[in-house]
C-alpha positions in Angstrom: 72.1 121.7 105.9 73.6 120.4 109.1 76.9 118.9 110.3 76.1 115.4 111.6 77.6 115.6 115.1 77.0 113.0 117.8 78.1 115.4 120.5 75.6 118.0 119.4 72.9 115.4 119.1 73.5 114.0 122.6 74.2 117.2 124.5 71.7 119.5 122.9 68.7 117.1 122.5 65.9 116.9 125.1 64.4 113.7 126.4 61.0 113.2 124.7 59.8 109.8 125.6 59.3 107.6 128.6 62.1 105.4 127.3 64.5 108.2 128.0 63.8 108.1 131.7 64.5 104.5 132.9 65.6 104.3 136.5 67.1 107.1 138.6 69.3 108.3 135.7 67.8 109.0 132.3 69.3 107.3 129.3 70.1 110.6 127.7 72.1 111.7 130.8 73.9 108.4 130.7 74.9 108.9 127.1 76.1 112.4 128.0 78.3 111.1 130.8 79.8 108.2 128.7 80.4 110.3 125.6 81.8 113.3 127.5 84.1 111.2 129.6 85.3 109.2 126.6 86.2 112.3 124.6 87.9 113.9 127.6 89.9 110.7 128.3 90.8 110.2 124.7 92.1 113.8 124.5 94.1 113.4 127.7 95.6 110.1 126.7 96.6 111.2 123.2 97.9 114.7 124.1 99.8 113.5 127.1 101.6 110.8 125.1 102.7 113.1 122.3 106.5 112.8 121.8 109.0 115.3 120.7 110.9 114.5 117.5 109.8 112.2 114.7 110.3 108.8 113.2 112.5 108.4 110.1 110.8 109.2 106.9 110.6 111.9 104.3 107.0 113.0 103.9 106.8 114.8 107.3 109.9 116.8 106.5 108.6 117.6 103.0 105.4 119.1 104.5 107.3 121.1 107.2 109.7 122.5 104.7 106.8 123.7 102.5 105.3 125.4 105.6 108.6 127.0 106.5 109.0 128.3 103.0 105.5 129.9 103.2 106.3 131.5 106.6 109.7 132.8 105.3 108.3 134.0 101.9 110.5 131.6 99.9 109.5 129.6 96.9 107.2 126.8 97.8 109.6 124.0 96.8 112.8 125.7 97.9 115.2 123.4 99.7 113.2 120.2 99.2 116.0 118.5 97.3 119.6 119.5 97.6 120.1 118.8 93.9 117.2 118.5 91.5 119.2 116.1 89.4 118.6 113.5 92.1 115.1 113.1 90.7 116.5 111.9 87.4 118.4 109.0 89.1 115.7 108.1 91.6 112.3 108.9 90.1 110.5 106.9 92.8 112.1 108.9 95.6 109.3 111.5 96.1 107.4 114.2 94.2 109.0 117.6 94.0 106.1 119.2 95.8 103.0 118.2 97.8 99.7 120.0 97.7 99.6 123.1 99.9 96.6 122.3 102.1 98.4 120.5 104.9 101.4 122.8 105.0 99.0 125.8 105.3 97.6 124.1 108.4 101.1 124.0 109.9 101.9 127.6 109.0 100.3 129.3 112.1 102.1 126.9 114.5 105.5 127.4 112.8 105.0 131.1 112.5 104.2 131.4 116.3 106.4 128.7 117.8 108.9 127.6 115.2 109.3 123.9 114.4 107.9 122.4 117.6 107.1 118.7 116.9 104.7 118.3 119.8 102.6 121.3 118.9 102.6 120.3 115.2 101.0 117.0 116.3 98.2 118.6 118.4 95.9 119.6 115.5 96.0 115.9 114.3 94.7 114.8 117.7 91.8 117.2 117.6 90.9 116.4 114.0 90.8 112.7 114.9 88.4 113.5 117.8 86.2 115.6 115.4 86.2 112.7 112.9 85.0 110.3 115.6 82.2 112.7 116.5 81.4 113.1 112.8 81.2 109.4 112.3 79.0 109.0 115.3 76.6 111.6 114.0 76.5 109.9 110.6 75.8 106.5 112.1 73.2 107.9 114.4 71.2 109.3 111.4 71.2 105.9 109.8 70.8 103.6 112.8 70.5 104.5 116.5 72.0 106.5 119.3 73.4 103.5 121.2 75.0 102.0 118.0 76.5 105.4 117.2 77.8 105.7 120.8 79.5 102.3 120.7 81.0 102.9 117.3 82.3 106.3 118.4 83.9 104.8 121.5 85.6 102.2 119.4 87.1 104.8 117.1 88.1 107.2 119.9 90.4 104.6 121.5 91.8 103.3 118.3 95.3 101.9 119.0 96.2 102.6 115.4 95.8 106.3 115.9 97.4 106.1 119.3 100.6 105.2 117.5 100.0 107.1 114.3 99.5 110.5 115.9 103.2 110.7 116.3 103.5 111.2 112.5 103.1 114.7 111.1 101.3 113.6 107.9 98.2 114.7 105.9 96.2 111.5 106.4 94.1 112.5 109.3 93.1 116.0 108.0 92.3 114.4 104.6 90.2 111.7 106.4 88.2 114.3 108.3 87.4 116.6 105.3 86.8 113.6 103.0 84.2 112.1 105.4 82.6 115.5 105.9 82.3 115.8 102.1 80.7 112.4 101.9 78.2 113.3 104.5 77.3 116.5 102.7 76.8 114.7 99.4 74.6 112.1 101.0 72.5 114.9 102.4 72.2 116.4 99.0 70.8 113.1 97.7 68.0 113.2 100.3 67.2 116.9 99.8 64.0 117.7 97.9 64.1 121.5 97.8 66.1 122.9 94.9 67.5 125.7 97.0 68.7 123.4 99.7 70.2 121.1 97.0 72.2 124.0 95.5 73.6 125.1 98.9 74.6 121.6 99.9 76.1 121.0 96.5 78.2 124.2 96.8 79.4 123.0 100.2 80.4 119.7 98.7 82.4 121.4 96.1 84.2 123.5 98.7 85.0 120.5 100.9 86.2 118.4 97.9 88.4 121.3 96.9 89.9 121.4 100.4 90.5 117.6 100.1 92.3 118.1 96.8 94.4 120.8 98.2 95.4 118.4 101.0 96.1 115.3 98.9 95.9 114.5 95.2 93.6 111.6 96.1 90.9 114.1 96.6 90.3 113.6 92.9 88.3 110.5 93.8 85.5 112.7 95.3 85.1 114.8 92.1 85.3 111.7 89.9 82.7 109.7 91.9 80.4 112.7 92.1 80.7 113.5 88.4 79.9 109.9 87.4 77.0 109.6 89.9 75.5 112.9 88.8 75.6 112.0 85.2 74.5 108.3 85.4 72.3 108.1 88.4 70.8 111.5 88.7 70.9 112.6 85.1 72.2 116.0 86.1 74.7 116.7 83.3 75.1 120.4 84.2 76.3 119.7 87.8 78.4 116.8 86.5 80.3 119.1 84.2 80.8 121.6 87.0 82.2 118.9 89.2 84.5 117.8 86.3 85.7 121.3 85.8 86.7 122.0 89.4 89.7 119.7 89.8 90.9 120.7 86.3 91.0 124.3 87.3 92.4 123.7 90.8 95.1 121.2 89.8 96.0 123.2 86.7 96.6 126.3 88.8 98.7 124.4 91.3 100.8 122.8 88.5 101.2 126.1 86.6 102.4 128.0 89.6 104.7 125.2 90.7 102.9 124.7 94.0 102.2 121.1 93.1 103.6 118.7 90.6 101.3 116.0 89.5 103.6 114.7 86.9 106.5 114.0 89.3 104.0 112.4 91.7 102.8 110.0 89.1 106.4 109.2 88.0 107.2 108.2 91.6 104.6 105.3 91.4 105.1 101.8 89.9 103.1 100.9 86.9 102.9 97.2 85.9 102.5 95.9 82.4 99.1 95.0 81.0 99.7 91.2 81.6 100.3 91.9 85.3 97.4 94.2 85.7 94.7 91.6 86.6 96.9 90.1 89.3 97.8 93.5 90.7 94.1 94.6 90.8 93.1 91.4 92.7 96.0 91.3 95.1 96.1 95.0 95.9 92.3 95.1 96.4 92.4 92.2 98.9 95.4 93.9 100.7 93.5 97.2 101.1 90.4 95.5 102.4 92.5 93.5 104.8 93.9 96.8 106.2 90.3 97.9 106.9 89.9 94.6 108.8 93.1 95.2 110.8 92.0 98.8 111.6 88.7 97.8 113.0 90.0 94.7 114.9 93.6 93.7 115.5 96.4 94.1 112.9 97.1 90.3 113.0 93.5 89.6 112.0 94.2 91.4 108.7 96.0 88.2 107.6 93.2 85.8 108.4 92.0 84.0 105.3 88.8 85.3 103.7 88.0 87.7 106.6 88.2 90.4 104.0 85.3 88.7 102.2 83.1 89.2 105.2 83.8 93.0 105.1 82.9 93.2 101.4 79.7 91.1 101.9 78.5 93.3 104.8 79.2 96.5 102.9 77.4 95.1 99.9 74.4 94.1 102.0 74.3 97.6 103.5 74.3 99.2 100.0 71.7 96.8 98.5 69.4 97.2 101.5 69.1 100.9 100.7 69.0 101.0 96.9 68.1 97.4 95.8 70.2 95.9 93.0 70.5 99.3 91.3 73.9 99.8 93.0 75.1 102.2 90.3 72.7 104.7 91.8 74.6 104.7 95.1 77.4 107.3 95.4 79.3 105.2 97.9 79.8 102.5 95.3 81.4 104.8 92.8 83.6 106.4 95.5 84.9 103.0 96.7 85.6 101.8 93.1 87.4 105.0 92.1 89.4 105.3 95.3 90.5 101.6 95.2 91.5 102.1 91.6 93.8 104.9 92.7 95.4 102.6 95.3 96.5 100.0 92.8 100.0 101.4 92.3 101.2 103.6 95.2 102.6 100.6 97.1 101.6 99.3 100.5 101.4 101.8 103.4 99.2 100.0 105.9 95.8 101.4 107.0 96.8 105.1 106.3 96.0 104.8 102.5 92.6 103.3 103.1 91.5 105.7 105.7 89.3 107.8 103.3 87.0 104.8 102.7 86.8 103.8 106.3 83.7 105.9 106.8 81.9 104.1 103.9 82.9 100.6 105.0 81.9 101.2 108.6 78.6 102.9 107.9 77.5 100.6 105.2 78.8 97.5 107.1 76.8 98.5 110.2 73.7 99.0 108.1 74.3 95.6 106.5 74.6 94.0 110.0 71.4 95.6 111.2 69.6 94.6 108.0 70.7 90.9 108.5 69.8 90.8 112.2 66.4 92.3 111.6 65.5 89.4 109.3 65.9 86.9 112.2 65.2 89.0 115.3 63.1 91.9 116.5 64.4 95.5 115.8 65.4 95.9 119.5 67.3 92.6 119.6 69.0 93.4 116.3 70.2 96.8 117.7 71.5 95.1 120.8 73.4 92.5 118.8 75.0 95.2 116.6 76.1 97.0 119.8 77.4 93.7 121.3 79.6 93.1 118.2 81.0 96.7 118.4 81.8 96.2 122.1 83.3 92.8 121.3 85.4 94.4 118.6 86.9 96.7 121.3 88.5 93.7 123.1 91.2 92.9 120.4 91.6 96.6 119.9 92.5 97.3 123.5 94.9 94.4 123.8 97.9 96.2 122.2 97.8 98.9 124.9 98.9 96.2 127.4 101.6 94.5 125.3 105.2 95.3 126.1 106.6 94.1 122.8 107.4 97.2 120.7 107.2 95.2 117.5 103.4 94.9 118.1 103.0 98.6 117.9 104.9 98.8 114.6 102.0 96.8 113.0 99.7 99.8 113.3 101.9 102.1 111.2 
């Protein structure tokens, strides 16, 4: 049971073949220099550019007030609304309480330093770096060191995060723990020993519970795992355990008033049945387009049918691993359930589709590699995948050199 880390794989591995020693500097040493320098540069750029204060919005204040209440020993939802009757007039305003996971992360900083906006943003930068390392490790296990390195570099210098890190929101912590939970579940699928399966399954439950405590959307992990265990693996006992966990956790949060699922659902728009098909189609395309914009340039998200290429590559990646029995793939259930949860919350740019980024990137790269290997040698296919990742960094880097502030707004 291991944590898939690209940093650990590169810095702790030993060269074991002649291929690792080309020229005066070994390939492994070159990887170490590139990866170490990139991580250090990404940390410096992001930490040095953190700004005091915050943009207009409500969610960040909501989270901070929850954390302040915990520090001061007040009721969790004290002072969120000046008058609770406001909720009756404006049900779409906001839920009365958010899950406690993210506020608990802010508690140590507020307890030690008070409300310091710069310090409150620092953990988000480190969690983003950890996520990039985690994604690199996952890609390395499925593909290759150099492909993982190129993908990790692309993510480390994401201009979307360069702008978004100024927001004190739960999206980045939720992204990290969700991706880790996905990696653990995928490991449980490949485990043969019953004892290892049990330990990995227990870790998945813990990580999924952390996700649910950070955001209600963590329910998607439990739902996807329950369906996959029941239908694909015929493990009804574990499926029932998975189904019981969110009921117990969310029931406790609602009973104690720490979270309020009902008010959260009331704050969302719900179309009539006749509008449902149009909403499903339109919102699904919008969300996939946000993935396109995240991995390229925001303006590319509006290019016609580019979203279809993302779906096709992801589909090829899934089919190349499990054939046409796609219902046996956990990733498929997770995408379907999470996208179903995104039908009604409105349009929030890439931040709402972050939790499925790992699946689309990993399966899409596997799909690309599978297609290229049908026409070229494995070595050439690997180089072409890397070339596309490097090419993808060009439109990503462009916004850093644009003076128009309106361009940066597109990343929010």
